[in-house]
FIKOL-782803 format. One line per 3 residues: number of its first residue (from 1); their letters; for each residue x, y, z of N, C-alpha, C. Coordinates in nm, 2 decimals. Example, Ala and Ser with C-alpha at 12.3 -4.5 7.8 and 13.67 -1.06 7.14 Angstrom:
1) AS) 1.32/-0.57/0.78/1.23/-0.45/0.78/1.32/-0.33/0.78 | 1.28/-0.22/0.71/1.37/-0.11/0.71/1.29/0.00/0.79 $
! end
This chain:
1) MKP) 1.37/-1.31/-0.13/1.35/-1.18/-0.19/1.45/-1.17/-0.31 | 1.45/-1.05/-0.37/1.53/-1.04/-0.50/1.68/-1.05/-0.47 | 1.75/-1.12/-0.56/1.89/-1.14/-0.54/1.97/-1.02/-0.57 $
4) MSD) 1.92/-0.94/-0.66/2.00/-0.82/-0.71/2.00/-0.71/-0.60 | 2.12/-0.68/-0.55/2.13/-0.58/-0.44/2.10/-0.44/-0.48 | 2.11/-0.41/-0.61/2.08/-0.27/-0.65/1.94/-0.25/-0.70 $
7) APV) 1.86/-0.35/-0.70/1.72/-0.34/-0.74/1.64/-0.28/-0.62 | 1.55/-0.19/-0.65/1.47/-0.14/-0.54/1.38/-0.25/-0.48 | 1.35/-0.23/-0.35/1.25/-0.32/-0.29/1.11/-0.27/-0.34 $
10) RVA) 1.03/-0.36/-0.39/0.90/-0.32/-0.45/0.79/-0.37/-0.35 | 0.71/-0.27/-0.32/0.60/-0.30/-0.23/0.47/-0.25/-0.29 | 0.36/-0.34/-0.28/0.23/-0.30/-0.34/0.13/-0.30/-0.24 $
13) FVC) 0.03/-0.21/-0.25/-0.09/-0.21/-0.16/-0.21/-0.22/-0.25 | -0.28/-0.33/-0.22/-0.39/-0.38/-0.32/-0.52/-0.40/-0.25 | -0.63/-0.35/-0.31/-0.76/-0.39/-0.27/-0.85/-0.40/-0.39 $
16) VQN) -0.97/-0.43/-0.38/-1.06/-0.45/-0.49/-1.07/-0.32/-0.57 | -1.12/-0.22/-0.50/-1.15/-0.09/-0.57/-1.03/0.01/-0.58 | -0.93/-0.01/-0.50/-0.82/0.09/-0.50/-0.87/0.23/-0.47 $
19) AGR) -0.97/0.24/-0.39/-1.03/0.37/-0.36/-1.03/0.41/-0.21 | -0.98/0.32/-0.13/-0.99/0.35/0.02/-0.86/0.30/0.09 | -0.86/0.18/0.14/-0.75/0.13/0.22/-0.62/0.13/0.15 $
22) SQL) -0.62/0.09/0.02/-0.49/0.08/-0.05/-0.44/0.22/-0.08 | -0.53/0.32/-0.10/-0.49/0.46/-0.12/-0.43/0.52/0.01 | -0.50/0.49/0.12/-0.45/0.53/0.25/-0.31/0.47/0.28 $
25) STA) -0.29/0.34/0.25/-0.16/0.28/0.27/-0.06/0.34/0.18 | -0.09/0.36/0.06/0.01/0.42/-0.03/0.06/0.56/0.01 | -0.04/0.64/0.05/0.00/0.77/0.10/0.09/0.77/0.22 $
28) FAE) 0.06/0.68/0.32/0.14/0.67/0.44/0.28/0.61/0.40 | 0.28/0.51/0.30/0.41/0.45/0.26/0.50/0.56/0.19 | 0.44/0.64/0.11/0.52/0.74/0.04/0.58/0.84/0.14 $
31) RER) 0.50/0.87/0.25/0.56/0.96/0.35/0.67/0.89/0.43 | 0.64/0.76/0.46/0.74/0.68/0.54/0.87/0.66/0.46 | 0.86/0.64/0.33/0.98/0.62/0.24/1.06/0.75/0.24 $
34) ERR) 0.99/0.87/0.24/1.06/0.99/0.24/1.13/1.02/0.37 | 1.06/1.00/0.48/1.11/1.02/0.62/1.24/0.94/0.64 | 1.24/0.82/0.58/1.35/0.73/0.61/1.46/0.74/0.50 $
37) GLE) 1.44/0.83/0.41/1.54/0.85/0.30/1.56/0.73/0.21 | 1.45/0.67/0.18/1.45/0.54/0.10/1.40/0.56/-0.04 | 1.39/0.69/-0.09/1.33/0.72/-0.22/1.39/0.63/-0.33 $
40) DAV) 1.52/0.61/-0.33/1.59/0.54/-0.43/1.59/0.39/-0.41 | 1.55/0.35/-0.29/1.56/0.21/-0.25/1.43/0.13/-0.25 | 1.32/0.21/-0.25/1.18/0.15/-0.24/1.09/0.20/-0.34 $
43) EIL) 1.03/0.11/-0.42/0.93/0.15/-0.52/0.79/0.11/-0.46 | 0.69/0.20/-0.47/0.56/0.17/-0.42/0.46/0.16/-0.53 | 0.38/0.06/-0.53/0.28/0.04/-0.63/0.14/0.03/-0.56 $
46) TGG) 0.04/0.07/-0.62/-0.10/0.04/-0.57/-0.19/0.01/-0.68 | -0.30/-0.06/-0.65/-0.40/-0.09/-0.75/-0.50/-0.18/-0.70 | -0.60/-0.20/-0.78/-0.71/-0.29/-0.75/-0.75/-0.39/-0.85 $
49) THP) -0.82/-0.49/-0.81/-0.86/-0.59/-0.91/-0.98/-0.54/-0.99 | -1.06/-0.45/-0.93/-1.18/-0.39/-1.00/-1.19/-0.25/-0.96 | -1.10/-0.16/-1.01/-1.09/-0.02/-0.96/-1.22/0.06/-0.97 $
52) ADH) -1.24/0.14/-0.87/-1.35/0.23/-0.87/-1.33/0.35/-0.96 | -1.42/0.44/-0.97/-1.41/0.56/-1.05/-1.33/0.67/-0.99 | -1.33/0.67/-0.85/-1.25/0.78/-0.78/-1.22/0.73/-0.64 $
55) VHD) -1.13/0.80/-0.57/-1.10/0.77/-0.43/-1.22/0.81/-0.35 | -1.25/0.73/-0.25/-1.37/0.76/-0.17/-1.36/0.90/-0.10 | -1.47/0.97/-0.10/-1.47/1.11/-0.05/-1.42/1.12/0.09 $
58) EVV) -1.47/1.02/0.18/-1.43/1.02/0.32/-1.28/1.00/0.34 | -1.22/0.92/0.25/-1.07/0.90/0.25/-1.00/1.03/0.21 | -1.04/1.09/0.11/-0.98/1.22/0.07/-0.99/1.32/0.18 $
61) EVM) -1.10/1.33/0.25/-1.12/1.43/0.36/-1.03/1.40/0.48 | -1.03/1.27/0.52/-0.95/1.23/0.64/-0.80/1.25/0.61 | -0.76/1.22/0.49/-0.61/1.24/0.45/-0.58/1.39/0.44 $
64) REE) -0.67/1.47/0.40/-0.65/1.61/0.40/-0.61/1.66/0.54 | -0.68/1.61/0.64/-0.66/1.64/0.78/-0.51/1.61/0.82 | -0.46/1.50/0.75/-0.33/1.45/0.78/-0.22/1.52/0.70 $
67) GFD) -0.26/1.61/0.61/-0.17/1.68/0.53/-0.14/1.62/0.39 | -0.23/1.53/0.35/-0.21/1.46/0.22/-0.33/1.51/0.13 | -0.29/1.53/0.00/-0.40/1.56/-0.10/-0.41/1.44/-0.19 $
70) LSD) -0.52/1.37/-0.17/-0.55/1.25/-0.26/-0.65/1.28/-0.36 | -0.70/1.41/-0.37/-0.81/1.45/-0.46/-0.77/1.42/-0.61 | -0.64/1.42/-0.64/-0.61/1.41/-0.78/-0.57/1.26/-0.81 $
73) RSP) -0.58/1.17/-0.72/-0.54/1.03/-0.74/-0.66/0.96/-0.80 | -0.63/0.86/-0.89/-0.73/0.78/-0.95/-0.70/0.63/-0.93 | -0.80/0.56/-0.89/-0.78/0.42/-0.87/-0.74/0.36/-1.00 $
76) REI) -0.66/0.25/-1.00/-0.61/0.19/-1.12/-0.61/0.04/-1.10 | -0.61/-0.03/-1.21/-0.60/-0.18/-1.21/-0.45/-0.22/-1.19 | -0.43/-0.32/-1.11/-0.29/-0.37/-1.10/-0.29/-0.51/-1.16 $
79) TTG) -0.18/-0.54/-1.23/-0.18/-0.67/-1.30/-0.11/-0.78/-1.21 | -0.13/-0.90/-1.24/-0.06/-1.01/-1.18/0.09/-1.00/-1.20 | 0.13/-0.96/-1.32/0.27/-0.94/-1.35/0.34/-0.84/-1.26 $
82) ELQ) 0.27/-0.72/-1.23/0.32/-0.62/-1.14/0.33/-0.68/-1.00 | 0.23/-0.76/-0.96/0.24/-0.82/-0.82/0.35/-0.92/-0.81 | 0.37/-1.00/-0.92/0.48/-1.10/-0.91/0.61/-1.03/-0.90 $
85) SCD) 0.63/-0.91/-0.95/0.76/-0.84/-0.95/0.78/-0.78/-0.81 | 0.69/-0.79/-0.72/0.71/-0.72/-0.59/0.78/-0.81/-0.49 | 0.84/-0.75/-0.39/0.89/-0.82/-0.28/0.79/-0.84/-0.17 $
88) YVA) 0.70/-0.73/-0.15/0.60/-0.74/-0.05/0.47/-0.69/-0.12 | 0.36/-0.76/-0.08/0.22/-0.72/-0.13/0.14/-0.72/0.00 | 0.08/-0.60/0.03/-0.02/-0.60/0.14/-0.16/-0.59/0.08 $
91) TMG) -0.24/-0.68/0.11/-0.38/-0.68/0.07/-0.46/-0.63/0.19 | -0.58/-0.58/0.16/-0.66/-0.51/0.26/-0.77/-0.60/0.31 | -0.77/-0.73/0.29/-0.87/-0.82/0.34/-0.98/-0.84/0.24 $
94) CST) -0.96/-0.79/0.12/-1.07/-0.80/0.02/-1.03/-0.85/-0.12 | -0.90/-0.87/-0.13/-0.85/-0.90/-0.26/-0.86/-1.05/-0.30 | -0.87/-1.06/-0.43/-0.87/-1.20/-0.49/-0.74/-1.22/-0.56 $
97) LEL) -0.63/-1.21/-0.49/-0.50/-1.22/-0.55/-0.48/-1.36/-0.59 | -0.42/-1.38/-0.71/-0.38/-1.51/-0.75/-0.23/-1.50/-0.80 | -0.14/-1.54/-0.71/0.00/-1.55/-0.74/0.04/-1.69/-0.76 $
100) DAD) 0.15/-1.71/-0.83/0.20/-1.85/-0.85/0.23/-1.91/-0.71 | 0.21/-2.04/-0.70/0.23/-2.11/-0.57/0.38/-2.10/-0.53 | 0.47/-2.10/-0.62/0.61/-2.09/-0.59/0.66/-1.95/-0.59 $
103) SSV) 0.57/-1.85/-0.58/0.61/-1.71/-0.58/0.69/-1.68/-0.45 | 0.79/-1.59/-0.47/0.87/-1.54/-0.36/0.81/-1.41/-0.30 | 0.70/-1.37/-0.34/0.64/-1.25/-0.29/0.59/-1.27/-0.15 $
106) DVR) 0.62/-1.18/-0.06/0.58/-1.19/0.08/0.44/-1.12/0.08 | 0.33/-1.19/0.09/0.20/-1.14/0.09/0.15/-1.13/0.23 | 0.10/-1.01/0.26/0.04/-0.98/0.40/-0.11/-0.94/0.38 $
109) DWA) -0.19/-1.01/0.45/-0.34/-0.97/0.44/-0.37/-0.90/0.57 | -0.40/-0.77/0.55/-0.42/-0.68/0.67/-0.56/-0.68/0.72 | -0.65/-0.74/0.65/-0.79/-0.76/0.69/-0.85/-0.64/0.76 $
112) LDD) -0.85/-0.53/0.68/-0.90/-0.40/0.74/-1.04/-0.37/0.69 | -1.12/-0.30/0.78/-1.25/-0.26/0.74/-1.25/-0.16/0.62 | -1.35/-0.16/0.54/-1.36/-0.07/0.43/-1.41/0.06/0.48 $
115) PDG) -1.34/0.17/0.45/-1.38/0.30/0.50/-1.50/0.36/0.42 | -1.53/0.30/0.31/-1.64/0.36/0.22/-1.77/0.36/0.30 | -1.83/0.48/0.31/-1.96/0.50/0.37/-1.95/0.50/0.52 $
118) QDM) -1.83/0.49/0.58/-1.82/0.50/0.73/-1.82/0.65/0.77 | -1.85/0.67/0.90/-1.84/0.80/0.96/-1.69/0.84/0.97 | -1.67/0.97/0.98/-1.53/1.02/0.98/-1.45/0.97/1.09 $
121) DRV) -1.50/0.95/1.21/-1.42/0.89/1.32/-1.38/0.75/1.29 | -1.46/0.67/1.23/-1.42/0.53/1.19/-1.32/0.53/1.08 | -1.33/0.62/0.98/-1.23/0.63/0.88/-1.09/0.67/0.94 $
124) REI) -1.10/0.77/1.04/-0.97/0.80/1.11/-0.91/0.68/1.18 | -0.99/0.60/1.24/-0.94/0.48/1.31/-0.88/0.39/1.21 | -0.94/0.36/1.10/-0.89/0.28/1.00/-0.76/0.33/0.95 $
127) GDE) -0.75/0.46/0.93/-0.63/0.53/0.88/-0.52/0.51/0.99 | -0.55/0.53/1.11/-0.45/0.51/1.22/-0.39/0.37/1.22 | -0.48/0.27/1.20/-0.44/0.13/1.20/-0.34/0.11/1.08 $
130) IEG) -0.38/0.16/0.96/-0.30/0.15/0.84/-0.17/0.22/0.86 | -0.17/0.34/0.92/-0.04/0.41/0.94/0.06/0.32/1.03 | 0.01/0.26/1.13/0.09/0.17/1.22/0.14/0.05/1.14 $
133) RVS) 0.06/-0.01/1.06/0.10/-0.13/0.98/0.21/-0.09/0.88 | 0.19/0.03/0.81/0.28/0.07/0.71/0.42/0.10/0.78 | 0.42/0.16/0.90/0.54/0.19/0.97/0.61/0.06/1.00 $
136) ALF) 0.54/-0.04/1.05/0.60/-0.16/1.09/0.66/-0.23/0.97 | 0.59/-0.23/0.85/0.64/-0.29/0.73/0.77/-0.22/0.69 | 0.77/-0.09/0.70/0.89/-0.01/0.66/1.01/-0.04/0.76 $
139) DEI) 0.98/-0.08/0.88/1.09/-0.12/0.97/1.16/-0.24/0.91 | 1.08/-0.34/0.86/1.13/-0.46/0.79/1.20/-0.42/0.66 | 1.14/-0.34/0.58/1.20/-0.30/0.45/1.33/-0.23/0.48 $
142) EQE) 1.33/-0.14/0.57/1.46/-0.06/0.60/1.57/-0.16/0.64 | 1.54/-0.26/0.72/1.64/-0.36/0.76/1.69/-0.44/0.64 | 1.59/-0.47/0.55/1.63/-0.55/0.43/1.72/-0.46/0.34 $
145) VST) 1.69/-0.33/0.32/1.77/-0.24/0.24/1.91/-0.23/0.30 | 1.92/-0.22/0.43/2.05/-0.20/0.49/2.14/-0.33/0.47 | 2.08/-0.45/0.46/2.16/-0.57/0.44/2.20/-0.58/0.29 $
148) RV) 2.14/-0.51/0.20/2.17/-0.52/0.06/2.29/-0.43/0.03 | 2.32/-0.34/0.11/2.43/-0.24/0.08/2.56/-0.31/0.09 $
! end
């Protein structure tokens, strides 16, 4: 990982469209970062290789039930340079990431189903799985941050 102890841990959540799984992941990560008091220690990025026009409606609705408002979020493209600058990158099982072979980025492929067009119960299940994975990732990040101090 990064040798500079004062640099924030950078984590990215990436999928092709940046309209479903990566948006769910980012929202849960933002909440997890706040819960753990890591606002100054963790930077969160999200993006897609071919971003959609808007976040999937079913994702916006399910996250509204969880207390998140994703209606104003827009999918965005993420660059290889942004990804190379990260400590952790979580892909959603659909990305065509190309990082340098000697990259020190810890890439996790979560292989999650796409919530687009799914019924609300299935979208909730996908969200629950993502929430658990984000929490586990933040357990690791929190431990890394504590060793940097």
